[in-house]
C-alpha positions in Angstrom: -23.8 31.4 21.0 -20.6 29.4 21.8 -22.1 26.5 19.8 -22.6 28.7 16.8 -19.1 30.1 17.0 -17.7 26.6 17.2 -19.7 25.5 14.1 -18.5 28.6 12.2 -14.9 27.8 13.1 -15.3 24.2 11.7 -16.7 25.6 8.5 -13.9 28.1 8.1 -11.3 25.4 8.7 -12.9 23.1 6.1 -13.2 25.8 3.4 -9.6 25.5 2.0 -10.0 21.7 1.7 -13.4 22.1 0.0 -11.8 24.4 -2.6 -8.7 22.2 -3.0 -10.7 19.0 -3.7 -13.4 20.4 -5.9 -13.7 18.2 -9.0 -11.4 15.6 -7.6 -12.1 11.9 -7.2 -12.1 10.0 -4.0 -12.3 6.2 -3.9 -13.6 4.9 -0.6 -13.3 1.3 0.6 -16.3 0.8 2.9 -16.1 -2.0 5.4 -15.8 -3.0 9.1 -18.1 -1.7 11.8 -19.0 1.3 9.7 -20.8 -1.1 7.4 -22.7 -2.9 10.2 -23.8 -0.4 12.8 -26.9 1.6 11.8 -25.8 5.0 13.1 -22.5 4.6 11.4 -24.1 3.5 8.2 -26.3 6.6 8.2 -23.4 8.9 9.0 -21.4 7.4 6.2 -24.2 8.0 3.7 -24.5 11.6 4.7 -20.8 12.1 4.4 -20.8 10.7 0.8 -23.7 12.9 -0.1 -22.0 16.0 1.3 -18.8 15.2 -0.7 -20.8 15.1 -3.9 -22.8 18.2 -3.1 -19.5 20.2 -2.8 -18.1 18.8 -6.0 -16.0 15.8 -4.9 -16.7 12.7 -7.0 -16.9 9.6 -4.9 -16.6 6.0 -5.9 -17.4 3.4 -3.2 -16.0 -0.2 -3.1 -17.5 -2.3 -0.3 -16.8 -5.6 1.4 -19.1 -8.0 3.1 -17.2 -11.0 4.4 -19.1 -11.4 7.7 -22.5 -11.4 6.0 -21.2 -14.0 3.4 -20.2 -16.3 6.3 -23.5 -15.9 8.1 -25.4 -16.6 5.0 -23.3 -19.7 4.3 -24.0 -21.0 7.8 -27.8 -20.4 7.4 -27.6 -22.4 4.2 -25.8 -25.3 6.0 -22.3 -24.5 4.5 -19.3 -24.0 6.8 -16.9 -21.2 5.8 -13.3 -22.3 5.3 -10.3 -20.0 5.2 -6.6 -20.6 4.2 -4.1 -17.9 5.0 -6.9 -15.5 5.6 -8.6 -16.1 2.2 -12.0 -17.7 1.8 -12.0 -21.0 0.1 -14.6 -20.4 -2.7 -16.2 -23.2 -4.6 -19.0 -22.6 -7.1 -21.7 -22.7 -4.4 -19.8 -20.3 -2.2 -19.2 -18.0 -5.1 -22.9 -17.9 -5.8 -23.6 -17.0 -2.2 -20.9 -14.3 -2.2 -22.3 -12.8 -5.4 -25.8 -12.8 -4.0 -24.7 -11.1 -0.8 -22.2 -8.6 -2.2 -24.0 -7.7 -5.4 -27.5 -8.0 -4.0 -28.1 -7.5 -0.3 -25.2 -5.3 0.7 -24.8 -3.3 -2.5 -28.4 -2.4 -2.7 -28.6 -1.5 1.0 -25.7 1.0 0.5 -27.4 2.5 -2.5 -30.6 2.9 -0.6 -28.9 4.6 2.3 -27.2 7.1 0.1 -30.3 7.8 -2.0 -32.4 8.2 1.1 -29.8 10.8 2.3 -30.2 12.9 -0.8 -27.6 11.3 -3.1 -27.9 9.6 -6.4 -26.2 6.2 -6.1 -26.1 3.3 -8.5 -25.0 -0.2 -7.6 -22.8 -2.3 -9.8 -20.3 -5.2 -9.6 -17.0 -5.5 -11.2 -18.6 -7.7 -13.9 -20.7 -4.8 -15.2 -19.3 -3.0 -18.2 -16.1 -5.2 -18.0 -15.0 -3.1 -15.0 -12.8 -5.7 -13.3 -10.9 -8.4 -15.1 -9.2 -10.9 -12.8 -7.3 -14.1 -12.7 -7.5 -16.9 -10.1 -5.3 -16.3 -7.1 -3.0 -19.1 -6.1 -1.4 -19.1 -2.6 2.0 -20.2 -1.7 2.1 -23.4 0.3 3.3 -23.0 3.9 5.5 -26.0 3.3 7.1 -25.2 -0.1 7.6 -22.0 -2.1 7.3 -24.0 -5.3 3.8 -25.4 -4.5 0.7 -23.4 -5.1 -2.6 -23.8 -3.1 -5.8 -23.5 -5.1 -8.5 -21.8 -3.1 -11.1 -21.8 -5.8 -12.9 -18.9 -7.3 -10.8 -16.2 -5.6 -9.3 -13.6 -7.9 -6.7 -10.9 -8.2 -7.2 -7.9 -10.4 -5.4 -7.9 -13.8 -7.1 -5.0 -15.5 -9.6 -2.2 -14.7 -11.8 -0.7 -17.4 -13.2 2.5 -15.8 -15.5 3.4 -18.7 -18.7 2.6 -16.7 -17.5 4.6 -13.8 -16.8 7.6 -16.1 -20.2 7.2 -17.7 -22.0 7.1 -14.3 -20.0 10.1 -13.0 -20.8 12.2 -16.1 -24.5 11.7 -15.4 -24.1 12.6 -11.7 -24.4 9.1 -10.2 -22.3 7.8 -7.3 -21.0 4.3 -8.2 -21.2 1.7 -5.5 -19.1 -1.3 -6.5 -19.2 -4.9 -5.2 -15.7 -6.5 -5.6 -16.6 -9.3 -8.0 -14.6 -9.7 -11.2 -14.6 -12.0 -14.2 -11.7 -14.0 -15.7 -10.8 -14.1 -19.4 -12.3 -17.6 -19.3 -15.6 -16.3 -18.0 -15.3 -17.4 -14.4 -16.8 -15.2 -11.7 -14.2 -14.4 -9.1 -14.4 -13.0 -5.6 -11.8 -10.2 -5.0 -10.5 -8.7 -1.8 -12.2 -5.3 -1.5 -9.0 -3.5 -0.4 -7.2 -4.6 -3.6 -10.2 -3.9 -5.8 -10.5 -0.4 -4.4 -6.7 0.1 -4.9 -6.8 -1.0 -8.5 -9.9 1.2 -9.2 -8.3 4.2 -7.6 -5.2 3.7 -9.6 -7.1 3.4 -12.9 -9.0 6.6 -12.1 -5.8 8.4 -10.9 -7.9 9.3 -7.9 -6.9 12.2 -5.6 -7.4 9.9 -2.6 -8.0 6.3 -1.6 -9.6 6.1 1.8 -9.9 2.8 3.7 -12.4 2.6 6.4 -11.3 0.0 9.0 -11.8 -1.1 12.6 -8.6 0.5 13.8 -7.5 4.1 14.2 -4.8 3.6 11.5 -1.3 2.2 11.7 -0.1 2.1 15.3 3.4 2.4 16.6 5.0 0.2 19.3 3.3 2.3 22.0 -0.2 1.8 20.4 -0.4 5.4 19.1 -1.5 6.3 15.6 1.2 7.2 13.2 -0.1 10.2 11.4 2.0 10.0 8.2 4.0 7.2 6.6 6.0 7.5 3.4 6.3 4.7 1.0 9.9 4.1 1.8 9.1 3.8 5.5 6.7 0.9 5.0 9.5 -1.5 4.5 11.1 -0.8 7.8 7.8 -0.8 9.6 7.1 -4.2 8.1 10.5 -5.5 9.0 10.3 -4.4 12.7 6.7 -5.7 13.1 5.0 -2.4 13.4 2.9 -3.4 10.4 1.8 -7.0 10.7 -1.2 -9.3 10.4 -4.2 -8.0 8.6 -2.6 -4.6 8.1 0.0 -6.1 5.7 -2.3 -6.7 2.7 -3.8 -3.3 3.3 -0.4 -1.7 3.1 0.5 -3.7 0.0 -2.7 -2.5 -1.7 -1.9 1.1 -0.6 1.6 0.9 -2.2 0.1 -0.4 -5.4 -2.3 2.5 -5.5 0.5 5.1 -5.0 2.6 3.5 -7.7 -0.4 3.7 -10.0 -0.7 7.5 -9.5 -3.1 7.9 -6.6 -2.3 11.2 -4.7 -2.6 10.0 -1.1 -4.0 7.1 0.9 -5.8 7.3 4.2 -6.5 4.5 6.7 -9.1 5.7 9.2 -11.3 4.3 11.9 -14.8 3.8 10.5 -16.1 3.3 14.0 -15.9 7.1 14.6 -19.0 9.0 13.4 -18.2 11.3 10.4 -14.7 9.9 10.2 -14.5 10.8 6.6 -15.2 14.5 7.3 -12.8 14.6 10.2 -10.0 13.1 8.2 -10.4 15.2 5.1 -11.5 18.6 6.4 -9.3 19.0 9.5 -5.6 19.9 9.6 -4.7 17.0 12.0 -7.0 14.3 10.7 -7.8 11.2 12.7 -6.0 8.4 10.9 -2.8 7.5 9.0 -2.0 9.0 5.7 0.4 7.2 3.3 2.3 9.2 0.7 5.1 8.8 -1.7 
């Protein structure tokens, strides 16, 4: 009986959020441990199906860096990184496209469909979704010198027509972050920035980043529940936000500026983390707002 009462209480708490987000769009960046552990993958798929059953449109953008590196090594090619970015020659780009657009993308689609959803896998090349340009890095030795890391891109334009078309037909888009330049080059794009740009183009209610951390942590290692855009500067200056979290924050700010309602950084290692963040008052991660 106590168990039934507890479940009823959860449903009652979730109801206002279900009503609030009905017919809204969530863009979810799917990566980290949530993308590699079987139990977490299955829970993620069920969460996505639930969102769509209650009228929340979801768009998934996924990463896949570790699998790209493993595949490269199996093919006798050593991964190389500069300033955290994969050096991507033509052969590496071919491997990345095969892994992201093929193996990983189709696995996610299969998981969602097996859980009762209706997912379709695409890349940013399909329907002209993601136009990008080559990303050049600043040299560590000179601000005036650029470092060419190959076929790595940064988003210049999103054409969401294919997402709208799929959504109208009841499909859940699962997107591999691969774009194409105006010159026709295929480019590998950071999944956080691809998700941010897509969320901005859709004017999504939420952009949710699944990570391997509980959110943004303060100096005591505790999760900061809410950060305003203006706070991000001071948190960066004092080192609260650093390392791999810096590009995530930058992508979040870009999404807010483009009209996304709210950003969430949550721990994908927690089963049903999406539901816990969205349908409970306290949430489990960090929300970023204007």
